[in-house]
C-alpha positions in Angstrom: -53.6 -166.2 -83.6 -54.3 -165.7 -87.0 -54.0 -162.7 -89.3 -57.2 -160.7 -88.6 -56.6 -158.2 -91.0 -58.7 -159.0 -94.5 -57.3 -156.9 -97.4 -60.8 -157.1 -99.2 -63.0 -155.7 -95.7 -60.0 -152.6 -96.1 -60.8 -151.7 -99.7 -64.8 -152.4 -99.1 -65.2 -149.7 -96.4 -62.9 -147.3 -98.2 -65.2 -147.8 -101.3 -67.9 -147.2 -99.6 -67.2 -144.3 -97.9 -66.3 -142.2 -101.3 -67.5 -139.1 -102.2 -69.1 -138.7 -98.7 -71.7 -135.7 -98.0 -70.3 -133.0 -96.0 -73.1 -133.4 -93.7 -72.1 -137.0 -92.6 -68.4 -135.6 -92.1 -69.6 -133.1 -89.9 -71.6 -135.7 -87.3 -68.5 -137.9 -87.6 -66.1 -134.6 -86.5 -68.7 -133.8 -83.8 -68.6 -137.8 -82.6 -64.8 -137.6 -82.1 -65.3 -134.8 -79.7 -66.5 -137.5 -77.4 -63.3 -138.8 -76.9 -64.9 -142.5 -77.8 -62.8 -142.6 -80.9 -64.1 -143.8 -84.4 -65.2 -146.8 -86.0 -63.2 -148.1 -89.2 -66.3 -146.9 -91.3 -66.0 -143.3 -89.7 -62.8 -142.8 -90.3 -62.8 -144.2 -94.5 -65.5 -141.2 -94.3 -63.0 -138.6 -93.1 -60.0 -140.7 -95.2 -62.3 -139.7 -98.3 -61.9 -136.2 -97.8 -60.8 -133.2 -100.4 -62.5 -130.3 -99.4 -60.2 -128.0 -97.9 -62.4 -126.7 -95.4 -63.9 -129.8 -93.9 -60.4 -131.0 -93.8 -59.2 -127.9 -91.7 -62.3 -128.6 -89.5 -61.0 -132.3 -88.7 -57.5 -130.3 -88.2 -59.1 -128.3 -85.6 -60.7 -131.0 -84.0 -57.5 -133.0 -83.7 -55.8 -130.2 -81.8 -59.1 -129.5 -79.5 -58.9 -133.4 -78.8 -55.1 -133.6 -78.4 -55.1 -131.0 -75.8 -58.1 -132.4 -73.5 -56.1 -135.7 -73.5 -52.3 -135.3 -72.8 -52.5 -131.1 -72.8 -49.6 -129.2 -74.5 -47.1 -131.5 -73.1 -44.3 -133.2 -75.4 -42.5 -136.3 -74.3 -38.7 -136.1 -75.7 -36.9 -139.7 -75.8 -33.9 -140.7 -77.9 -33.6 -144.2 -79.8 -30.5 -146.1 -79.3 -29.4 -148.6 -81.9 -27.3 -151.0 -80.6 -26.4 -153.2 -83.7 -27.2 -153.0 -87.2 -27.0 -157.2 -88.3 -30.1 -158.2 -89.9 -31.1 -161.4 -91.3 -33.9 -159.5 -93.3 -34.0 -158.1 -96.5 -36.6 -155.6 -96.3 -36.5 -153.4 -99.6 -36.9 -150.1 -97.9 -34.1 -150.3 -95.2 -30.2 -149.7 -94.9 -29.9 -152.5 -92.6 -31.7 -155.3 -94.9 -29.4 -158.0 -95.5 -27.8 -157.8 -99.4 -26.6 -154.1 -98.7 -22.8 -155.6 -98.8 -21.7 -151.9 -98.3 -23.1 -150.8 -94.9 -21.0 -151.1 -92.2 -21.8 -153.9 -89.8 -22.1 -152.8 -86.2 -22.5 -154.5 -83.3 -21.8 -152.3 -80.1 -19.8 -153.8 -77.1 -21.4 -153.0 -73.4 -18.7 -150.8 -73.2 -19.4 -149.0 -76.2 -23.2 -148.8 -74.9 -22.4 -147.3 -71.8 -20.6 -144.5 -73.5 -23.5 -143.9 -76.3 -25.6 -143.4 -73.0 -23.2 -141.2 -71.4 -23.4 -138.6 -74.5 -27.5 -138.9 -74.3 -27.4 -138.4 -70.6 -25.3 -135.7 -70.6 -27.5 -133.6 -73.3 -30.5 -134.1 -70.6 -32.4 -137.3 -72.1 -34.0 -139.8 -69.4 -35.9 -142.0 -71.9 -34.7 -143.9 -74.9 -36.1 -146.8 -77.5 -33.5 -149.6 -77.7 -33.5 -151.0 -81.3 -31.6 -153.5 -83.4 -31.7 -155.7 -86.5 -33.3 -158.9 -86.3 -29.9 -161.6 -86.5 -29.8 -164.4 -84.5 -25.8 -164.3 -83.1 -25.2 -160.6 -83.3 -28.9 -159.2 -81.9 -29.9 -162.0 -79.7 -32.2 -161.9 -77.2 -29.7 -162.4 -74.7 -27.4 -159.6 -75.8 -30.1 -157.2 -76.2 -31.6 -157.7 -72.9 -27.6 -157.0 -71.2 -27.7 -154.4 -73.6 -31.0 -152.5 -71.6 -29.3 -153.8 -68.3 -26.3 -151.6 -69.4 -27.9 -148.9 -70.3 -29.8 -148.4 -66.9 -27.1 -148.8 -65.1 -25.1 -145.8 -66.5 -25.0 -143.2 -64.3 -23.5 -139.1 -65.0 -23.4 -135.9 -63.1 -26.3 -133.9 -62.4 -27.9 -136.7 -61.9 -27.7 -138.0 -65.1 -29.8 -141.5 -65.4 -32.2 -142.9 -68.0 -35.2 -143.9 -66.2 -36.7 -145.7 -68.6 -36.2 -147.6 -72.2 -38.9 -148.5 -74.4 -37.9 -151.0 -77.2 -38.6 -152.3 -80.8 -37.3 -155.7 -81.4 -38.4 -158.3 -83.6 -41.2 -160.6 -83.0 -41.2 -162.8 -79.8 -42.2 -165.7 -78.5 -45.2 -165.1 -75.1 -42.0 -166.7 -72.4 -39.4 -164.5 -74.5 -41.6 -161.2 -74.0 -41.5 -162.3 -70.1 -37.7 -162.3 -70.2 -37.7 -159.1 -71.3 -40.1 -157.7 -69.0 -37.9 -158.5 -66.4 -35.2 -156.1 -67.7 -37.4 -153.1 -66.7 -38.5 -151.7 -70.1 -41.2 -150.0 -70.6 -43.4 -149.8 -73.8 -42.7 -152.8 -76.2 -42.9 -151.5 -80.2 -43.4 -153.1 -83.2 -44.6 -151.7 -86.8 -46.2 -154.1 -89.0 -45.0 -152.0 -91.7 -47.3 -152.3 -94.4 -51.0 -154.3 -93.6 -51.2 -155.2 -97.4 -50.7 -158.7 -97.6 -49.2 -158.5 -101.3 -47.0 -155.5 -100.6 -45.9 -156.8 -97.5 -44.7 -159.7 -99.2 -43.0 -157.5 -101.9 -41.2 -155.7 -99.7 -40.1 -158.8 -97.2 -38.6 -160.9 -99.6 -36.8 -163.2 -97.5 -35.6 -163.2 -93.7 -37.9 -164.2 -90.7 -39.7 -161.1 -91.3 -41.4 -162.9 -94.3 -44.1 -163.9 -91.7 -46.8 -161.3 -91.8 -49.0 -163.2 -89.0 -46.0 -163.4 -87.0 -45.5 -159.8 -86.9 -49.4 -158.9 -86.5 -50.0 -160.8 -83.9 -46.8 -160.1 -82.0 -48.9 -157.3 -79.4 -50.6 -160.0 -78.6 -47.9 -162.3 -77.3 -46.3 -159.0 -75.4 -49.2 -158.6 -73.4 -49.7 -162.7 -72.8 -46.4 -162.1 -71.6 -46.8 -159.3 -69.2 -45.7 -155.9 -71.0 -49.0 -153.9 -70.5 -48.0 -151.2 -72.7 -47.6 -151.5 -76.6 -46.8 -149.9 -80.0 -47.8 -150.1 -83.1 -47.1 -148.1 -86.6 -46.8 -148.3 -89.9 -44.5 -146.7 -92.7 -46.3 -144.7 -94.6 -45.4 -144.9 -98.6 -45.0 -148.7 -98.8 -49.3 -148.3 -99.7 -51.7 -146.3 -99.6 -52.1 -144.4 -97.0 -55.7 -144.7 -96.5 -55.9 -148.1 -96.2 -52.7 -148.2 -93.8 -54.5 -145.5 -91.6 -57.4 -148.4 -91.9 -54.7 -151.2 -91.0 -53.9 -149.4 -88.1 -57.4 -148.9 -86.5 -58.2 -152.3 -86.9 -55.1 -153.4 -85.2 -55.9 -151.3 -82.6 -59.6 -152.6 -81.5 -58.3 -155.9 -82.1 -55.9 -155.9 -79.4 -58.7 -154.0 -77.3 -60.9 -156.6 -78.2 -58.7 -159.5 -77.4 -56.5 -158.4 -74.8 -58.7 -155.5 -73.0 -56.2 -152.6 -73.7 -55.2 -151.2 -77.2 -52.0 -149.6 -78.3 -50.4 -147.1 -75.8 -48.7 -145.4 -79.4 -48.9 -145.4 -82.5 -45.8 -144.6 -84.7 -46.7 -142.8 -88.6 -43.2 -142.6 -89.8 -43.1 -141.8 -93.5 -40.6 -143.1 -95.7 -37.7 -141.7 -96.0 -34.3 -142.5 -98.3 -31.2 -144.6 -97.1 -28.2 -146.5 -97.8 -28.4 -148.5 -100.8 -32.1 -149.1 -100.1 -34.0 -149.4 -103.6 -37.6 -148.7 -102.1 -36.8 -145.6 -99.6 -35.2 -143.9 -102.7 -38.4 -144.1 -104.5 -41.5 -144.7 -102.3 -44.1 -146.5 -104.1 -46.8 -144.8 -102.7 -45.2 -141.0 -101.8 -47.7 -139.6 -98.8 -47.3 -135.6 -99.5 -47.1 -133.2 -96.6 -51.0 -132.1 -97.2 -52.0 -136.0 -97.0 -49.7 -136.3 -93.9 -51.1 -134.1 -91.8 -54.3 -135.3 -92.3 -54.0 -138.5 -91.6 -51.7 -137.3 -88.6 -55.6 -135.9 -87.6 -57.6 -138.9 -88.7 -55.8 -141.1 -86.3 -55.5 -138.6 -83.7 -59.4 -138.4 -83.7 -60.3 -142.0 -84.0 -58.1 -143.5 -81.1 -58.1 -140.2 -78.9 -56.1 -142.0 -75.8 -53.6 -143.2 -77.6 -50.2 -141.6 -78.1 -48.9 -140.7 -81.0 -45.2 -140.6 -82.0 -43.6 -138.1 -84.1 -39.4 -139.3 -85.5 -36.8 -137.3 -86.9 -37.6 -139.0 -89.9 -39.5 -135.3 -90.4 -38.2 -132.0 -91.4 -38.0 -129.1 -88.2 -41.0 -127.5 -90.5 -43.0 -130.4 -90.8 -43.1 -131.3 -87.4 -43.4 -128.5 -86.0 -46.7 -128.7 -87.9 -47.8 -131.6 -87.1 -47.2 -131.3 -83.1 -50.5 -129.4 -82.8 -52.4 -132.2 -84.9 -52.3 -135.2 -82.0 -48.3 -135.7 -81.6 -47.7 -136.7 -77.8 -44.3 -138.1 -78.6 -40.8 -137.4 -80.2 -37.7 -138.0 -80.7 -35.1 -135.3 -80.4 -31.2 -135.2 -81.6 -31.7 -138.8 -82.9 -29.0 -141.1 -84.8 -30.0 -144.0 -86.5 -26.2 -145.9 -86.7 -24.9 -147.8 -83.9 -22.1 -145.3 -82.4 -23.8 -142.1 -83.6 -24.3 -140.4 -80.9 -19.7 -140.8 -79.9 -19.1 -140.6 -83.5 -21.1 -138.5 -85.8 -19.0 -138.4 -88.7 -19.9 -137.9 -92.5 -19.6 -141.7 -93.2 -22.2 -142.3 -90.5 -25.0 -142.7 -93.2 -23.4 -146.4 -94.6 -23.8 -147.8 -91.2 -27.3 -146.0 -90.7 -31.3 -147.3 -90.8 -32.2 -144.2 -92.7 -31.9 -140.4 -93.5 -32.5 -138.0 -90.9 -34.8 -135.3 -92.0 -34.3 -133.1 -88.6 -30.8 -133.2 -87.2 -30.9 -130.2 -84.6 -29.5 -131.2 -81.5 -32.0 -131.6 -78.3 -31.3 -128.0 -76.8 -32.4 -126.7 -80.4 -35.3 -128.5 -80.7 -36.1 -128.2 -76.8 -35.9 -124.0 -77.4 -38.3 -124.7 -81.0 -41.2 -126.3 -79.4 -40.8 -124.0 -76.1 -41.4 -121.1 -78.2 -44.4 -122.6 -79.9 -45.8 -123.3 -76.5 -45.7 -126.9 -75.9 -44.1 -127.8 -72.5 -41.0 -130.6 -73.2 -41.3 -133.6 -71.0 -39.3 -136.2 -70.0 -41.8 -138.2 -67.5 -41.6 -141.8 -66.6 -43.6 -141.7 -63.8 -46.7 -143.8 -65.1 -44.3 -146.5 -65.6 -42.9 -146.5 -62.1 -45.7 -146.0 -60.2 -47.9 -148.7 -62.5 -50.2 -146.2 -64.1 -49.7 -148.9 -67.1 -51.7 -150.8 -69.5 -55.9 -150.6 -68.6 -54.9 -148.2 -65.4 -53.4 -145.5 -68.0 -56.4 -146.2 -69.9 -58.4 -145.9 -67.6 -57.1 -142.1 -67.2 -56.6 -141.5 -70.8 -59.5 -142.1 -72.3 -62.1 -139.4 -69.6 -58.8 -137.0 -70.1 -57.7 -137.1 -66.7 -54.5 -138.4 -67.4 -53.3 -134.9 -68.5 -53.6 -133.5 -64.8 -50.4 -135.5 -64.1 -49.0 -135.9 -67.4 -48.8 -131.7 -67.9 -47.4 -131.5 -64.1 -45.0 -134.1 -64.0 -43.9 -132.8 -67.5 -43.2 -129.1 -65.4 -40.9 -130.7 -62.9 -38.7 -132.8 -65.7 -38.8 -129.6 -67.5 -37.3 -127.6 -65.0 -34.4 -130.4 -64.0 -33.6 -129.9 -67.5 -33.5 -126.1 -67.8 -31.3 -126.4 -64.1 -28.9 -129.3 -65.3 -28.3 -128.9 -69.3 -30.5 -126.4 -71.1 -28.6 -123.8 -72.9 -29.2 -119.9 -71.8 -31.5 -118.9 -74.3 -33.2 -122.2 -73.8 -33.4 -121.7 -70.2 -35.1 -117.9 -70.3 -37.7 -119.6 -72.5 -38.4 -122.7 -70.3 -38.6 -120.7 -67.5 -41.2 -118.0 -68.7 -43.3 -120.9 -70.5 -43.4 -123.1 -66.9 -44.7 -119.7 -65.1 -47.2 -118.5 -67.6 -48.5 -122.5 -67.2 -48.7 -122.5 -63.9 -50.7 -119.1 -64.2 -52.8 -119.7 -67.0 -53.5 -123.5 -66.0 -53.2 -124.8 -62.4 -55.9 -124.4 -59.8 -54.9 -122.7 -56.3 -54.3 -125.9 -54.4 -52.4 -127.4 -57.5 -50.4 -124.9 -58.4 -49.3 -124.2 -54.5 -48.0 -128.0 -54.6 -46.1 -127.8 -58.3 -44.8 -124.2 -57.1 -43.2 -126.1 -53.9 -42.1 -129.1 -55.8 -40.2 -126.9 -58.3 -38.7 -124.9 -55.5 -37.3 -128.1 -54.4 -35.9 -129.2 -57.9 -34.4 -125.4 -57.9 -33.0 -126.1 -54.2 -31.0 -129.3 -56.1 -33.7 -132.0 -55.8 -34.2 -134.6 -58.3 -36.4 -136.9 -59.8 -39.8 -135.5 -58.3 -43.1 -136.6 -59.7 -46.9 -137.2 -58.7 
């Protein structure tokens, strides 16, 4: 495939939308409530808004749309870094090749198994596995063996990893076919920045220099049989308004060419990283105000797509944007290989970036529970084949939330029974009871109560 991002087109769309008419803005917000998404031109208008009253209307719409599509659940996962050797020299990344002071690590299969044991004993069921891009220390064969190792780990209380999503350097179609055989869920790859000149500056050497190969990787993944793919931009490298349009154009191109848009969009902000000059002083920092705005606009633009928020953000900021469209979050994260077993003060010397939220999984779950969000460890859609187009056919009209909310309650109940602290369990049981009373009609409520009772009595891995 050819490069389909046109810098001039994006800049022209933004320029034409400068200083929009408030009536036009309200018409676009009204259009977003129809859950059919927005055009690049619509999104450009919303991005140019500086009026606080209009921005508040965007935030309110994002909250309502997120509730209509996904309900009030938040999917929980943990990242698992298995190696930090890298042939690239990305100026914003602690793993970059020229960082000679980084403690380089490639975990053995035994070490990977021990990392997974720690995560399972905290209650995790979903992982995002990552590694640096290196031909020998992070080969595809090594990575696939790591995935198989993680899936094989079982601990007490039915501890297991039920689905692994992956973030891995661009592959060819046949390689994606091999990767799919390991039983992964979503394949994720960030373009980092969609602005060509910035991309060139930020990636001075290594295989990641190839903009087009990275841009078209998720097309190849779908051709290789991976139904669900995820995209993202690293906000802070270039103007956020440009990057939002780049993400939208990428999503639209995937839908046009593959029949299915991205399953997820990630929206990380640049955070400090050890010996990474651009991360220490971002060229285009994004304020908290603009970050909340861009999260909400993306939710309006692609209502069907899951939005992922990482632990780069502080607990306070995470709490604010949960309601603006976020559907998946990481929790209890470590970004250095081996970090779950060995969380020492020197860990940053092996990490990809610094964390903004260092709370434990149980602390995060207590917080979101008290805010009325249902923590979910659900993997049902992957395992029942509700992926790709089948998932989107349910997500676009808002039908998926009946599955999402119900399965969220089941997996949350498992967590409360097996891993939660006493305060979290008390808050969780209260939320489950309130959710059943408020959101479940008689027949569905009866079914859910029966399944929850089965979990209470020891049954695990219940889903619909």
